[in-house]
C-alpha positions in Angstrom: 69.3 33.3 -110.3 69.4 31.6 -114.2 71.4 28.9 -115.1 74.2 29.9 -117.0 75.2 28.1 -120.8 77.8 28.7 -122.9 76.8 28.0 -126.7 79.3 26.9 -129.1 78.9 29.4 -132.2 80.2 28.4 -135.7 78.8 31.3 -137.5 76.2 28.8 -139.4 72.3 28.5 -138.7 72.1 25.5 -136.4 74.5 26.9 -133.7 72.6 30.1 -134.4 69.4 28.8 -133.9 70.6 26.5 -130.8 71.7 30.0 -129.2 68.0 31.2 -129.6 66.4 28.4 -128.0 68.6 28.1 -125.5 68.1 31.9 -124.4 64.3 31.1 -124.8 64.4 28.5 -122.3 65.5 31.1 -119.6 69.4 30.0 -119.6 71.8 33.0 -119.1 73.5 32.5 -122.8 77.1 33.5 -123.4 78.3 32.6 -126.9 81.8 31.6 -128.3 83.2 30.9 -131.3 86.5 28.9 -132.0 89.5 30.3 -134.0 90.3 26.9 -135.4 93.4 27.2 -137.9 95.5 30.4 -139.2 95.5 30.6 -143.3 99.2 29.0 -143.7 97.8 26.1 -141.9 95.4 25.2 -144.8 97.6 26.6 -147.8 95.3 29.7 -148.0 97.3 33.6 -148.6 97.7 35.7 -145.3 96.1 38.7 -147.2 92.7 36.6 -148.1 89.9 36.5 -145.2 90.0 33.1 -143.8 86.6 31.6 -143.9 86.6 30.8 -139.8 87.0 34.9 -139.4 84.0 35.2 -141.6 82.0 32.4 -139.4 83.3 34.4 -136.4 81.5 37.5 -137.8 78.6 35.5 -138.4 78.3 34.7 -134.8 78.6 37.5 -133.3 76.0 39.5 -135.4 73.8 36.7 -134.4 74.8 37.0 -130.5 74.3 40.7 -131.1 70.6 40.1 -132.5 70.0 37.8 -129.5 71.5 40.3 -126.7 74.2 37.7 -125.4 77.7 38.3 -125.2 80.1 36.6 -127.6 83.5 35.6 -127.5 86.1 34.4 -129.8 88.9 31.6 -128.6 92.3 30.8 -130.2 92.4 26.9 -130.8 94.6 26.5 -133.0 97.6 24.9 -131.2 95.0 22.3 -130.0 93.2 21.7 -133.4 96.5 21.5 -135.5 97.7 18.7 -132.3 94.3 16.8 -132.0 92.5 17.0 -135.4 95.3 18.0 -138.4 97.9 15.7 -137.2 95.8 12.8 -136.8 94.3 13.3 -140.1 97.5 13.5 -141.9 98.7 10.4 -139.9 95.8 8.5 -140.1 96.2 8.8 -144.3 100.0 7.9 -143.6 99.2 4.9 -141.6 96.6 3.7 -144.5 93.9 4.3 -142.6 91.1 6.9 -143.9 90.2 8.8 -140.5 87.4 11.0 -139.6 88.2 14.4 -138.7 84.5 15.6 -137.7 84.8 13.0 -134.8 88.0 13.8 -133.7 87.1 17.5 -133.2 83.9 16.4 -131.4 85.9 14.5 -129.1 89.3 16.1 -128.2 88.0 20.2 -129.2 84.4 20.8 -128.6 83.4 18.6 -126.3 87.5 18.6 -124.7 88.4 21.8 -125.0 85.8 23.8 -125.6 83.6 21.9 -122.8 86.1 22.5 -120.5 86.5 26.2 -121.1 83.0 26.4 -120.4 83.5 24.8 -117.0 86.6 27.3 -116.3 83.9 29.9 -116.4 81.6 28.4 -114.2 78.8 27.4 -116.5 76.0 25.5 -115.5 75.6 24.1 -119.2 77.5 23.7 -122.4 75.2 24.3 -125.6 75.9 22.9 -129.4 73.8 22.8 -132.6 74.6 19.0 -133.1 71.1 17.0 -134.4 70.9 14.4 -131.6 69.1 14.0 -127.9 70.5 13.4 -124.6 68.0 11.8 -121.9 68.8 10.1 -118.4 67.9 6.9 -117.6 66.4 6.4 -114.2 66.4 2.3 -114.8 70.4 2.5 -115.5 71.5 5.5 -114.1 73.4 6.6 -117.0 72.8 9.4 -119.6 71.6 8.0 -123.0 72.5 9.5 -126.3 70.2 9.1 -128.8 69.3 10.1 -132.6 67.6 13.4 -133.2 63.7 13.2 -134.2 64.9 14.6 -137.7 66.8 11.1 -138.9 67.8 13.0 -142.1 69.7 15.6 -139.9 71.2 13.2 -137.4 74.6 13.3 -136.3 74.2 11.1 -132.8 77.1 9.0 -135.2 80.0 11.8 -134.8 79.0 11.8 -131.1 79.7 8.6 -130.2 83.0 9.0 -127.8 80.8 11.7 -125.4 81.9 10.2 -122.0 78.6 10.1 -119.3 80.4 13.7 -117.6 80.2 14.9 -121.1 76.7 14.1 -121.6 75.4 15.1 -118.2 76.7 18.9 -118.8 75.6 19.3 -122.5 72.2 20.4 -124.5 71.2 19.8 -127.9 68.2 21.9 -128.2 67.9 21.1 -132.0 67.8 17.4 -131.5 63.8 17.4 -131.2 63.3 19.8 -134.3 63.7 19.1 -137.8 65.9 21.4 -140.1 63.1 23.1 -141.9 62.0 24.3 -138.6 65.5 25.7 -137.6 65.7 27.5 -140.7 62.0 29.1 -140.1 63.2 30.0 -136.7 66.4 31.4 -138.1 64.1 33.6 -140.9 61.7 35.2 -138.1 64.6 36.1 -135.9 65.9 37.9 -138.9 69.3 36.1 -138.8 71.6 36.7 -142.0 72.8 33.3 -142.0 69.5 31.9 -142.1 69.8 30.7 -145.7 73.6 29.7 -145.2 74.4 25.9 -147.0 75.3 23.5 -144.6 79.1 23.0 -144.4 79.6 19.6 -146.1 83.7 19.5 -147.0 86.4 18.6 -144.3 86.6 22.5 -143.3 90.5 22.7 -143.2 90.8 21.1 -146.5 90.5 23.5 -149.6 88.3 22.3 -152.3 88.6 18.1 -151.4 92.5 18.2 -152.1 93.6 16.3 -148.9 96.3 14.6 -150.4 98.2 17.9 -151.6 97.1 19.2 -147.7 98.8 15.8 -146.0 101.9 16.4 -148.7 102.2 20.2 -147.7 101.4 20.0 -144.1 104.1 17.2 -143.1 106.8 18.0 -145.6 106.8 14.5 -146.9 105.5 13.5 -151.0 103.3 10.2 -151.2 105.2 7.9 -153.6 103.9 6.1 -156.1 103.7 2.3 -156.5 102.3 -0.4 -157.6 98.3 -1.1 -158.7 97.6 -5.0 -158.1 94.9 -7.5 -158.1 93.7 -9.5 -155.8 95.9 -12.5 -157.1 98.9 -10.1 -156.9 99.2 -9.2 -160.9 100.6 -5.6 -161.5 97.8 -3.4 -163.0 99.8 -0.3 -163.4 101.4 2.5 -160.7 99.6 4.8 -158.3 100.3 8.2 -157.5 101.0 7.8 -153.9 99.0 5.7 -151.6 97.6 8.5 -149.4 95.5 9.5 -152.3 93.1 5.9 -152.4 90.5 5.0 -150.0 88.7 1.7 -149.8 85.8 1.6 -152.3 87.1 4.3 -154.6 86.6 3.8 -158.3 87.6 7.3 -159.9 90.5 8.9 -160.2 92.8 5.6 -160.3 94.1 7.1 -163.4 94.3 3.1 -165.4 92.8 1.9 -168.6 91.1 -1.2 -167.6 88.7 -3.7 -169.0 86.1 -3.8 -166.4 85.6 -1.7 -163.5 88.0 -2.0 -160.6 88.1 -0.7 -156.9 90.5 -0.2 -154.1 90.2 -3.2 -151.7 93.0 -2.6 -149.6 95.9 -0.5 -149.0 99.8 -2.2 -148.0 101.8 0.7 -146.6 105.2 -1.2 -146.1 105.2 -2.6 -149.4 103.5 1.0 -151.1 100.8 -1.3 -152.7 97.4 -0.7 -153.5 94.8 -3.4 -154.4 92.4 -3.6 -156.4 89.5 -5.6 -156.8 86.1 -5.9 -158.6 82.5 -4.6 -156.7 81.5 -7.9 -155.3 85.3 -8.7 -153.5 84.6 -5.3 -151.7 81.8 -6.9 -149.4 82.7 -8.6 -145.7 80.6 -9.5 -143.2 82.5 -8.9 -140.3 84.6 -6.1 -138.8 86.6 -5.1 -135.3 86.1 -2.1 -133.3 88.7 -0.7 -130.8 89.0 2.2 -128.5 85.1 0.9 -128.0 83.6 3.8 -126.0 80.3 2.8 -124.0 77.5 4.9 -123.2 74.3 3.5 -123.1 75.8 0.6 -120.3 79.2 -0.3 -119.2 79.7 -3.4 -121.2 77.9 -6.4 -122.3 78.4 -9.8 -120.8 76.8 -12.0 -123.9 76.2 -11.1 -127.8 73.7 -8.9 -128.0 71.3 -8.0 -131.9 72.3 -4.3 -132.4 72.2 -2.2 -135.7 75.9 -0.9 -136.8 76.7 2.1 -138.6 80.4 1.8 -140.7 79.4 5.2 -142.3 77.9 8.4 -141.9 75.4 8.7 -144.2 75.0 4.9 -144.5 71.7 3.3 -142.8 72.5 1.1 -139.6 71.9 -2.4 -140.5 71.4 -5.3 -138.6 74.4 -7.5 -136.7 75.4 -9.4 -133.4 77.8 -7.4 -130.9 80.2 -9.7 -129.1 82.5 -8.1 -126.5 86.0 -9.1 -126.7 87.8 -7.2 -124.3 87.2 -4.4 -122.6 87.4 -1.4 -125.4 87.1 -4.2 -128.3 83.8 -5.4 -130.2 83.5 -7.7 -132.7 80.8 -7.5 -135.4 79.1 -10.0 -137.5 76.9 -8.7 -140.4 73.5 -10.4 -141.2 73.9 -9.0 -144.7 77.7 -8.5 -146.3 78.7 -4.7 -146.3 80.4 -2.9 -149.1 83.8 -1.0 -148.4 84.2 -1.6 -145.1 86.7 1.0 -144.4 89.7 1.0 -141.7 89.6 4.2 -139.5 86.3 4.8 -139.8 83.8 5.0 -137.1 81.3 2.3 -136.1 78.6 2.6 -134.2 76.0 0.6 -132.3 72.3 1.5 -131.9 69.4 -0.4 -130.0 66.6 1.6 -131.8 67.2 5.4 -131.5 69.7 4.7 -128.8 73.6 5.0 -129.2 74.7 2.0 -127.3 78.6 3.2 -127.9 80.9 3.4 -130.9 84.4 3.0 -131.5 87.3 2.6 -134.6 86.9 -0.1 -137.4 90.0 -2.4 -137.8 90.5 -5.7 -138.9 91.7 -9.0 -137.6 95.6 -8.3 -139.6 96.1 -5.4 -137.4 95.6 -6.5 -133.8 
């Protein structure tokens, strides 16, 4: 009897090809699409077709062409609580959250993977570009970069547990994007040429500040811009509208380029600085999730990645408590941002990762 696999199908080309490859491997597959939000949750008219509904249609068309059953499950309540609420509260608390990481942690590899187990599936399959391997020496499952490093998504998967890794398959990890599109075209998938999603799925047109105010019912009050020395530079339009390293959209006329250096929620102040003042050599990672090992007893040399589109940088990692790691970079890094993820690599192996903070917040 064939092993059974539940495929997370978003309606995009990647998850569609992942479903096709899983079936090609001889797995007895079923596709599932998550309904994550209602129109009113994201400020879209009830009369208009929501993107999640359109994506579900694409996923069903692909499932039909492959010859596997397809289901739609409503996860709007979980998504609102675990992703949208965390996103809103993050900005309100002065950090810059990453909702894609929360979605992977709490929804895809939380609620949805649990659903796969309820359905007595042997595997859970997604269209992520990453690889999973079992290390006989350590007895641990390893999360590794995709072979196509231009599409690698291991950074947003750092929170996966050993149990989740053991249960999950990433068929696209050994393929490059051009191969994936070629497979989709050969199979006649209607989404073969569909663009990759870039923005936050539940925020329309990048207007995250307006989204936060509409969904929280709270207005982010204006306050002062100051420089590093505390000199007033002007008025900001609400602290949630700014993130570390930002230059555009400040609404100030200054005699030199200035960037967001830090945010003081208590006093409602946004501090600006010149570019060379944005660089720092250290950070603290909290809520660290270990993957390749259970802990480190001594400082180790690693490469650390502090944002999705950044190349990881050489650094020294020191574990300071069970779930806290101190990072010292060889070279100063620009715009280290509280709330974003820091992920540690040993070559193509993910050691683990967590959330960036700084000394003043501990």
